[in-house]
C-alpha positions in Angstrom: -20.5 -13.2 -45.3 -17.8 -11.8 -42.9 -20.0 -8.8 -42.2 -22.9 -11.0 -41.4 -20.8 -13.1 -38.9 -19.5 -9.9 -37.3 -23.0 -8.4 -36.9 -24.3 -11.7 -35.5 -21.4 -11.9 -32.9 -22.1 -8.3 -31.8 -25.8 -9.0 -31.5 -25.2 -12.1 -29.4 -22.9 -10.2 -27.1 -25.4 -7.3 -26.8 -28.3 -9.6 -26.0 -26.5 -11.8 -23.4 -24.7 -9.0 -21.5 -27.8 -7.6 -19.8 -28.8 -11.1 -18.7 -25.5 -11.7 -17.0 -25.5 -8.3 -15.2 -29.2 -8.7 -14.2 -28.3 -11.4 -11.7 -28.4 -9.5 -8.4 -26.0 -10.7 -5.8 -25.4 -9.5 -2.3 -22.0 -9.2 -0.7 -21.5 -11.3 2.4 -19.3 -9.5 4.9 -18.4 -10.3 8.6 -21.3 -8.2 9.8 -23.8 -8.1 6.9 -25.4 -9.7 3.9 -26.3 -7.0 1.5 -28.4 -4.3 3.3 -29.1 -6.6 6.3 -26.7 -5.8 9.1 -26.1 -7.4 12.5 -27.4 -5.3 15.4 -30.4 -3.8 13.4 -33.7 -3.4 15.2 -36.9 -4.9 13.7 -37.9 -1.7 11.9 -34.5 -1.3 10.2 -34.5 -5.0 9.3 -37.9 -4.7 7.6 -36.7 -1.8 5.5 -33.5 -3.7 4.5 -35.6 -6.7 3.6 -37.6 -4.7 1.1 -34.4 -3.9 -0.7 -33.3 -7.5 -0.5 -36.6 -8.9 -1.8 -36.4 -12.2 0.1 -39.7 -13.5 -1.1 -42.6 -14.5 1.2 -42.5 -14.9 5.0 -42.7 -18.6 5.8 -42.4 -19.1 9.5 -40.6 -18.2 12.7 -39.3 -20.2 15.6 -38.4 -19.1 19.2 -35.6 -20.6 21.2 -35.0 -19.8 24.8 -31.5 -18.7 25.7 -29.9 -18.4 29.2 -30.4 -15.1 31.0 -34.1 -14.6 30.1 -33.3 -14.1 26.4 -35.1 -15.4 23.4 -33.7 -16.0 19.9 -36.4 -15.6 17.2 -35.6 -16.7 13.7 -37.8 -15.7 10.8 -37.6 -17.7 7.5 -38.4 -16.4 4.0 -38.7 -18.3 0.7 -38.8 -17.6 -3.0 -41.1 -20.0 -4.8 -42.0 -23.6 -3.8 -39.6 -25.0 -1.3 -36.7 -22.7 -2.1 -35.5 -20.9 1.0 -33.9 -17.5 0.6 -33.0 -15.9 3.9 -33.4 -16.5 7.6 -33.0 -13.6 10.0 -32.5 -14.3 13.8 -33.1 -11.8 16.5 -31.9 -11.9 20.1 -33.4 -10.0 23.0 -35.2 -10.0 26.3 -38.3 -12.2 26.4 -41.4 -10.0 26.5 -39.5 -6.9 25.3 -39.8 -6.8 21.5 -38.0 -3.4 21.3 -34.9 -5.0 22.7 -34.7 -7.5 19.8 -31.6 -7.0 17.6 -30.4 -9.0 14.5 -27.9 -11.6 15.8 -27.7 -13.9 12.8 -28.4 -13.6 9.0 -28.5 -16.8 6.9 -28.5 -16.9 3.1 -29.5 -19.9 0.9 -29.1 -17.8 -2.3 -26.3 -19.1 -4.6 -25.8 -15.6 -6.1 -24.7 -14.1 -2.7 -20.9 -14.1 -2.5 -18.3 -13.6 0.2 -15.3 -11.4 -0.5 -13.3 -14.4 -1.6 -16.1 -15.8 -3.8 -17.6 -18.5 -1.6 -21.3 -19.1 -2.2 -24.1 -21.7 -1.7 -23.2 -24.8 -3.8 -19.4 -24.3 -3.6 -17.5 -27.6 -2.9 -15.7 -28.0 0.5 -12.3 -28.3 -1.3 -12.9 -24.9 -3.0 -14.0 -23.2 0.2 -10.9 -24.6 2.0 -8.6 -23.2 -0.7 -10.3 -19.9 -0.4 -10.1 -19.5 3.4 -7.2 -21.8 4.2 -6.4 -21.6 8.0 -9.1 -19.0 8.7 -11.8 -21.7 8.5 -12.2 -24.2 11.3 -14.9 -26.9 10.9 -16.7 -28.3 13.9 -18.4 -31.6 14.6 -20.7 -33.2 12.1 -24.4 -32.7 12.9 -27.1 -35.1 11.7 -30.2 -33.5 10.2 -33.6 -34.3 11.5 -34.1 -37.1 9.0 -30.6 -38.5 9.6 -30.2 -38.5 5.8 -28.3 -35.2 5.6 -25.1 -34.4 7.4 -24.0 -30.9 8.3 -20.7 -29.4 9.2 -20.5 -25.8 10.5 -17.2 -24.0 9.6 -16.7 -20.6 11.3 -14.4 -18.2 9.4 -12.6 -15.7 11.5 -12.4 -15.2 15.3 -15.4 -16.5 17.3 -14.9 -13.6 19.6 -15.9 -11.1 16.9 -18.7 -11.0 14.3 -18.0 -13.7 11.9 -19.1 -15.9 8.9 -20.2 -19.5 9.4 -20.1 -21.6 6.2 -22.4 -24.6 6.7 -21.4 -27.6 4.6 -23.8 -30.5 3.9 -23.9 -33.8 2.2 -26.3 -36.6 1.7 -25.3 -39.8 3.5 -25.0 -41.7 0.2 -23.0 -38.9 -1.4 -19.4 -38.2 -0.6 -19.2 -34.6 -1.7 -19.5 -31.8 0.9 -21.0 -28.6 -0.5 -22.0 -25.2 1.0 -25.6 -25.5 2.1 -25.9 -22.0 3.5 -23.8 -19.1 4.8 -24.5 -17.2 8.0 -23.2 -14.0 9.5 -23.5 -13.9 13.3 -22.7 -12.2 16.5 -20.0 -13.6 18.7 -21.1 -16.0 21.5 -24.4 -16.9 19.9 -25.1 -20.4 21.4 -28.2 -21.2 19.2 -27.4 -24.0 16.8 -27.4 -23.1 13.1 -29.3 -26.3 12.3 -32.4 -26.8 14.4 
């Protein structure tokens, strides 16, 4: 009987171990999420996206920026209604070769920062992780006015940095991480559009 229990325990551990390690997560750093890095051109970004497997291309949106620049954000999704990544390029309008990655956003809960923050983490947990390095800005109302957002940059705004975007439903009191972005300093395009 003891031998049967021991063999069963070993079998359970052997069968569950590959499932736990099969969850692929990407490291979120101040200048990259996994293989996607700030400053990449479009060809390098496409190559990095193949490694990342973001899912299907969904849409893109252009935003005019001062100085004749354009910010173009591409959205990808995995499955019905589940966003995975947004990649934003900044460059001269009409000059596609000048476009460089200026913002990378993840909606994937498996992606982690160095301290362990990820999509779905509560505000209290994120504040404990980052302490005084995180400074939250003003609350932003979503388009439907049902969801509230609070952008919280981590690190110096004058350098490449992480922005933890917290959200909550107006009827719920719990703020949670909705998405995490890595962006270039001085990017004036709102993270929620």
